[in-house]
C-alpha atoms as an extended CHARMM CRD file, in Angstrom:
* protein
*
       157  EXT
         1         1  MET       CA            176.5830000000       24.0510000000       34.5350000000  PROA      1               0.0000000000
         2         2  LYS       CA            173.5830000000       26.3900000000       34.8390000000  PROA      2               0.0000000000
         3         3  LYS       CA            174.1400000000       27.5940000000       31.2800000000  PROA      3               0.0000000000
         4         4  ILE       CA            174.1800000000       24.0320000000       29.9760000000  PROA      4               0.0000000000
         5         5  VAL       CA            170.9760000000       23.1550000000       31.8400000000  PROA      5               0.0000000000
         6         6  SER       CA            169.3200000000       26.3910000000       30.6600000000  PROA      6               0.0000000000
         7         7  ALA       CA            170.3710000000       25.7630000000       27.0750000000  PROA      7               0.0000000000
         8         8  PHE       CA            169.1200000000       22.1770000000       27.2970000000  PROA      8               0.0000000000
         9         9  CYS       CA            165.7590000000       23.3360000000       28.7120000000  PROA      9               0.0000000000
        10        10  CYS       CA            165.4050000000       25.9300000000       25.9500000000  PROA      10              0.0000000000
        11        11  LEU       CA            166.2160000000       23.3330000000       23.3200000000  PROA      11              0.0000000000
        12        12  CYS       CA            163.6510000000       20.9120000000       24.7850000000  PROA      12              0.0000000000
        13        13  PHE       CA            161.0310000000       23.6710000000       24.8610000000  PROA      13              0.0000000000
        14        14  ILE       CA            161.6630000000       24.6220000000       21.2390000000  PROA      14              0.0000000000
        15        15  LEU       CA            161.5790000000       21.0140000000       20.0740000000  PROA      15              0.0000000000
        16        16  SER       CA            158.3510000000       20.3430000000       21.9580000000  PROA      16              0.0000000000
        17        17  CYS       CA            156.5490000000       23.1030000000       20.0630000000  PROA      17              0.0000000000
        18        18  THR       CA            154.6030000000       21.6820000000       17.1620000000  PROA      18              0.0000000000
        19        19  ASP       CA            152.1960000000       22.9720000000       14.6090000000  PROA      19              0.0000000000
        20        20  ASN       CA            148.8060000000       21.6210000000       15.7000000000  PROA      20              0.0000000000
        21        21  ASP       CA            147.2220000000       22.3610000000       12.3340000000  PROA      21              0.0000000000
        22        22  ASP       CA            147.7170000000       18.7190000000       11.3470000000  PROA      22              0.0000000000
        23        23  GLU       CA            145.6100000000       17.6020000000       14.3140000000  PROA      23              0.0000000000
        24        24  ASN       CA            142.7540000000       19.8060000000       13.1190000000  PROA      24              0.0000000000
        25        25  ARG       CA            142.9000000000       18.6680000000        9.5030000000  PROA      25              0.0000000000
        26        26  PHE       CA            140.8160000000       15.9620000000        8.0000000000  PROA      26              0.0000000000
        27        27  LEU       CA            142.4630000000       13.7520000000        5.4620000000  PROA      27              0.0000000000
        28        28  LEU       CA            140.6820000000       11.7670000000        2.8180000000  PROA      28              0.0000000000
        29        29  ASP       CA            141.7530000000        8.1480000000        2.6280000000  PROA      29              0.0000000000
        30        30  GLU       CA            141.2370000000        6.2370000000       -0.5930000000  PROA      30              0.0000000000
        31        31  LYS       CA            137.6690000000        5.1760000000        0.3130000000  PROA      31              0.0000000000
        32        32  ASP       CA            136.6160000000        8.5030000000        1.8380000000  PROA      32              0.0000000000
        33        33  TYR       CA            135.1930000000       11.4960000000        0.0100000000  PROA      33              0.0000000000
        34        34  LEU       CA            133.6890000000       14.9400000000        0.3480000000  PROA      34              0.0000000000
        35        35  VAL       CA            130.7460000000       16.0410000000       -1.7780000000  PROA      35              0.0000000000
        36        36  PHE       CA            130.3420000000       19.8030000000       -1.9680000000  PROA      36              0.0000000000
        37        37  GLY       CA            128.2290000000       22.1220000000       -4.0110000000  PROA      37              0.0000000000
        38        38  HSD       CA            125.7810000000       24.9680000000       -4.1400000000  PROA      38              0.0000000000
        39        39  PHE       CA            122.1690000000       25.2650000000       -5.2070000000  PROA      39              0.0000000000
        40        40  TYR       CA            119.9390000000       28.2000000000       -6.1340000000  PROA      40              0.0000000000
        41        41  GLY       CA            116.2160000000       27.6690000000       -6.7200000000  PROA      41              0.0000000000
        42        42  MET       CA            115.3140000000       30.9650000000       -8.3810000000  PROA      42              0.0000000000
        43        43  CYS       CA            117.9310000000       30.6060000000      -11.0720000000  PROA      43              0.0000000000
        44        44  VAL       CA            118.2280000000       29.6530000000      -14.7260000000  PROA      44              0.0000000000
        45        45  GLY       CA            121.2190000000       27.9470000000      -16.2800000000  PROA      45              0.0000000000
        46        46  GLU       CA            123.9150000000       25.3510000000      -15.7620000000  PROA      46              0.0000000000
        47        47  GLU       CA            125.4950000000       26.9920000000      -12.7150000000  PROA      47              0.0000000000
        48        48  CYS       CA            122.3200000000       26.9950000000      -10.5740000000  PROA      48              0.0000000000
        49        49  VAL       CA            123.1890000000       23.6070000000       -9.1170000000  PROA      49              0.0000000000
        50        50  GLU       CA            126.8450000000       22.5830000000       -8.9930000000  PROA      50              0.0000000000
        51        51  THR       CA            127.9380000000       19.4890000000       -7.1020000000  PROA      51              0.0000000000
        52        52  PHE       CA            131.3970000000       17.9400000000       -6.9260000000  PROA      52              0.0000000000
        53        53  LYS       CA            132.9540000000       14.9120000000       -5.2910000000  PROA      53              0.0000000000
        54        54  LEU       CA            136.4970000000       15.1180000000       -3.9300000000  PROA      54              0.0000000000
        55        55  THR       CA            138.5050000000       12.0090000000       -3.0880000000  PROA      55              0.0000000000
        56        56  ASP       CA            142.1180000000       11.7030000000       -1.9870000000  PROA      56              0.0000000000
        57        57  SER       CA            143.2950000000       11.7070000000       -5.6020000000  PROA      57              0.0000000000
        58        58  GLU       CA            140.4400000000       12.7420000000       -7.9250000000  PROA      58              0.0000000000
        59        59  LEU       CA            137.6980000000       15.2860000000       -8.4850000000  PROA      59              0.0000000000
        60        60  PHE       CA            134.3290000000       14.5020000000      -10.0390000000  PROA      60              0.0000000000
        61        61  GLU       CA            131.4030000000       16.6400000000      -11.1980000000  PROA      61              0.0000000000
        62        62  ASP       CA            127.7560000000       15.6880000000      -10.9340000000  PROA      62              0.0000000000
        63        63  THR       CA            125.9390000000       15.6490000000      -14.2790000000  PROA      63              0.0000000000
        64        64  GLU       CA            122.3730000000       15.5510000000      -12.9110000000  PROA      64              0.0000000000
        65        65  ASP       CA            122.2600000000       19.0150000000      -11.3140000000  PROA      65              0.0000000000
        66        66  ASP       CA            119.4970000000       17.7930000000       -9.0050000000  PROA      66              0.0000000000
        67        67  TYR       CA            118.3920000000       20.5490000000       -6.6040000000  PROA      67              0.0000000000
        68        68  SER       CA            117.5790000000       18.0010000000       -3.8860000000  PROA      68              0.0000000000
        69        69  GLY       CA            121.0170000000       16.3960000000       -4.0280000000  PROA      69              0.0000000000
        70        70  SER       CA            119.4770000000       12.9320000000       -3.9690000000  PROA      70              0.0000000000
        71        71  ASN       CA            120.2500000000       11.9690000000       -7.5820000000  PROA      71              0.0000000000
        72        72  LEU       CA            123.9710000000       12.2170000000       -8.2130000000  PROA      72              0.0000000000
        73        73  ASN       CA            125.8840000000       10.9320000000      -11.2280000000  PROA      73              0.0000000000
        74        74  PHE       CA            129.5680000000       11.8390000000      -11.2300000000  PROA      74              0.0000000000
        75        75  ILE       CA            132.0850000000       12.0760000000      -14.0510000000  PROA      75              0.0000000000
        76        76  LYS       CA            135.8020000000       12.5230000000      -13.4890000000  PROA      76              0.0000000000
        77        77  LEU       CA            137.3520000000       15.9390000000      -14.0940000000  PROA      77              0.0000000000
        78        78  ASP       CA            140.9310000000       16.5190000000      -15.1930000000  PROA      78              0.0000000000
        79        79  ASN       CA            143.8010000000       16.5270000000      -12.7150000000  PROA      79              0.0000000000
        80        80  GLU       CA            144.3110000000       20.2900000000      -13.0800000000  PROA      80              0.0000000000
        81        81  LYS       CA            140.8990000000       20.8790000000      -11.4770000000  PROA      81              0.0000000000
        82        82  PHE       CA            141.7130000000       18.4050000000       -8.6930000000  PROA      82              0.0000000000
        83        83  GLU       CA            144.9510000000       20.2510000000       -7.9360000000  PROA      83              0.0000000000
        84        84  GLN       CA            142.9960000000       23.5010000000       -7.5240000000  PROA      84              0.0000000000
        85        85  VAL       CA            140.6590000000       22.1120000000       -4.8710000000  PROA      85              0.0000000000
        86        86  LYS       CA            142.4780000000       19.2080000000       -3.2280000000  PROA      86              0.0000000000
        87        87  ASN       CA            143.0790000000       21.1680000000       -0.0170000000  PROA      87              0.0000000000
        88        88  LEU       CA            139.3890000000       21.8430000000        0.6730000000  PROA      88              0.0000000000
        89        89  MET       CA            139.4100000000       19.3390000000        3.5370000000  PROA      89              0.0000000000
        90        90  ASP       CA            141.9220000000       21.5880000000        5.3120000000  PROA      90              0.0000000000
        91        91  TYR       CA            139.0000000000       23.9740000000        5.8520000000  PROA      91              0.0000000000
        92        92  PHE       CA            136.3840000000       21.4000000000        6.8740000000  PROA      92              0.0000000000
        93        93  PRO       CA            135.2370000000       22.3620000000       10.4030000000  PROA      93              0.0000000000
        94        94  LYS       CA            135.3410000000       19.5460000000       12.9650000000  PROA      94              0.0000000000
        95        95  GLU       CA            132.3430000000       21.0870000000       14.6920000000  PROA      95              0.0000000000
        96        96  LEU       CA            130.1570000000       20.1650000000       11.7450000000  PROA      96              0.0000000000
        97        97  LEU       CA            130.5600000000       16.4670000000       12.5730000000  PROA      97              0.0000000000
        98        98  SER       CA            128.9580000000       16.9460000000       15.9870000000  PROA      98              0.0000000000
        99        99  GLU       CA            126.1290000000       19.1470000000       14.6700000000  PROA      99              0.0000000000
       100       100  ASN       CA            122.7120000000       17.7490000000       15.6150000000  PROA      100             0.0000000000
       101       101  GLU       CA            121.0060000000       19.4900000000       12.7210000000  PROA      101             0.0000000000
       102       102  THR       CA            121.4000000000       18.4870000000        9.0830000000  PROA      102             0.0000000000
       103       103  ILE       CA            119.8740000000       21.7560000000        7.8520000000  PROA      103             0.0000000000
       104       104  LEU       CA            121.6900000000       24.8510000000        9.0910000000  PROA      104             0.0000000000
       105       105  GLY       CA            119.9010000000       28.1500000000        8.6760000000  PROA      105             0.0000000000
       106       106  CYS       CA            117.2910000000       28.2410000000        5.9500000000  PROA      106             0.0000000000
       107       107  PRO       CA            119.1530000000       27.3180000000        2.7540000000  PROA      107             0.0000000000
       108       108  ASP       CA            117.7870000000       29.1350000000       -0.3010000000  PROA      108             0.0000000000
       109       109  CYS       CA            114.7110000000       30.4170000000        1.5660000000  PROA      109             0.0000000000
       110       110  ALA       CA            115.4110000000       34.0230000000        0.5900000000  PROA      110             0.0000000000
       111       111  ASP       CA            116.7900000000       33.0660000000       -2.8240000000  PROA      111             0.0000000000
       112       112  GLY       CA            120.3060000000       33.3440000000       -1.4060000000  PROA      112             0.0000000000
       113       113  GLY       CA            121.1960000000       29.7770000000       -2.2120000000  PROA      113             0.0000000000
       114       114  GLY       CA            122.5790000000       27.0120000000       -0.0970000000  PROA      114             0.0000000000
       115       115  LEU       CA            125.4950000000       24.6440000000        0.1610000000  PROA      115             0.0000000000
       116       116  PHE       CA            125.1880000000       20.8810000000       -0.0950000000  PROA      116             0.0000000000
       117       117  ILE       CA            127.8550000000       18.9900000000        1.8520000000  PROA      117             0.0000000000
       118       118  GLN       CA            128.3480000000       15.2530000000        2.3280000000  PROA      118             0.0000000000
       119       119  TYR       CA            131.2600000000       13.6760000000        4.1500000000  PROA      119             0.0000000000
       120       120  TYR       CA            131.8770000000        9.9470000000        3.8230000000  PROA      120             0.0000000000
       121       121  TYR       CA            134.4650000000        8.7000000000        6.2850000000  PROA      121             0.0000000000
       122       122  ASN       CA            135.2340000000        5.2260000000        7.5250000000  PROA      122             0.0000000000
       123       123  GLY       CA            131.9230000000        3.7850000000        6.3000000000  PROA      123             0.0000000000
       124       124  SER       CA            129.7470000000        6.5910000000        7.6820000000  PROA      124             0.0000000000
       125       125  LEU       CA            127.9560000000        9.2150000000        5.5660000000  PROA      125             0.0000000000
       126       126  LYS       CA            126.9340000000       12.5910000000        6.9910000000  PROA      126             0.0000000000
       127       127  SER       CA            125.0350000000       15.1870000000        5.0090000000  PROA      127             0.0000000000
       128       128  TRP       CA            124.1640000000       18.8710000000        5.4980000000  PROA      128             0.0000000000
       129       129  ARG       CA            122.3880000000       21.6920000000        3.6980000000  PROA      129             0.0000000000
       130       130  ILE       CA            123.8220000000       25.0280000000        4.7820000000  PROA      130             0.0000000000
       131       131  ASP       CA            122.4300000000       28.5250000000        4.3100000000  PROA      131             0.0000000000
       132       132  GLN       CA            124.7150000000       30.8500000000        2.3310000000  PROA      132             0.0000000000
       133       133  ALA       CA            123.6780000000       33.7610000000        4.5940000000  PROA      133             0.0000000000
       134       134  LYS       CA            126.3570000000       33.7820000000        7.2880000000  PROA      134             0.0000000000
       135       135  SER       CA            124.0500000000       35.5500000000        9.7390000000  PROA      135             0.0000000000
       136       136  GLN       CA            121.9000000000       32.3990000000        9.7440000000  PROA      136             0.0000000000
       137       137  VAL       CA            124.6180000000       29.8370000000       10.5420000000  PROA      137             0.0000000000
       138       138  PRO       CA            127.1990000000       29.3060000000       13.3070000000  PROA      138             0.0000000000
       139       139  ASN       CA            130.4300000000       31.3020000000       13.0490000000  PROA      139             0.0000000000
       140       140  TYR       CA            132.5790000000       28.1800000000       12.6750000000  PROA      140             0.0000000000
       141       141  LEU       CA            131.0590000000       27.6570000000        9.2010000000  PROA      141             0.0000000000
       142       142  HSD       CA            131.8950000000       31.0760000000        7.7570000000  PROA      142             0.0000000000
       143       143  GLY       CA            135.4070000000       30.2670000000        6.5140000000  PROA      143             0.0000000000
       144       144  PHE       CA            134.2900000000       26.9170000000        5.1340000000  PROA      144             0.0000000000
       145       145  ILE       CA            131.3900000000       28.5360000000        3.2470000000  PROA      145             0.0000000000
       146       146  ASP       CA            133.8480000000       30.9550000000        1.6520000000  PROA      146             0.0000000000
       147       147  GLU       CA            136.2490000000       28.1540000000        0.6950000000  PROA      147             0.0000000000
       148       148  VAL       CA            133.5200000000       26.0010000000       -0.8540000000  PROA      148             0.0000000000
       149       149  ASN       CA            132.3090000000       28.9400000000       -2.9340000000  PROA      149             0.0000000000
       150       150  ASP       CA            135.8810000000       29.8180000000       -3.9450000000  PROA      150             0.0000000000
       151       151  LYS       CA            136.5880000000       26.2200000000       -5.0010000000  PROA      151             0.0000000000
       152       152  ILE       CA            133.3950000000       26.0460000000       -7.0790000000  PROA      152             0.0000000000
       153       153  GLN       CA            134.3810000000       29.2710000000       -8.8070000000  PROA      153             0.0000000000
       154       154  LEU       CA            137.8910000000       27.9060000000       -9.4940000000  PROA      154             0.0000000000
       155       155  ILE       CA            136.4650000000       24.7310000000      -11.0170000000  PROA      155             0.0000000000
       156       156  ASN       CA            134.0490000000       26.6730000000      -13.2210000000  PROA      156             0.0000000000
       157       157  ASN       CA            136.6850000000       29.0680000000      -14.5890000000  PROA      157             0.0000000000
């Protein structure tokens, strides 16, 4: 009887273990989106300002290349590009949503560039400008900064 109870307890323990990654992920519903991009002031050329909009099923690129991020005009990119970046929300840090500041570090102050991030969820829009210098921003942003830069590079290749 002890063996049966022990086996049952082990089975219950194993079945109760779950992967909590899903709890930490943000999903984009059909009305939600993530805008992400980078900007460099002391720069010449098309890639100085790159801004993209990611929805649950499509990827768009901004055609205005406005350094301030206030004038955005998106055109749809092909599905191949979407497939390359669709998991970006898996890296979005929850801590960013509770950040009191909308400017983190000093984006592009030392000509190092900055990231432009907007998250629209459930009717609410939040926006941040993030320094590319990791020493100037909280640690929880480091992986996300890398992912955003990697995704921009993938799109541009």
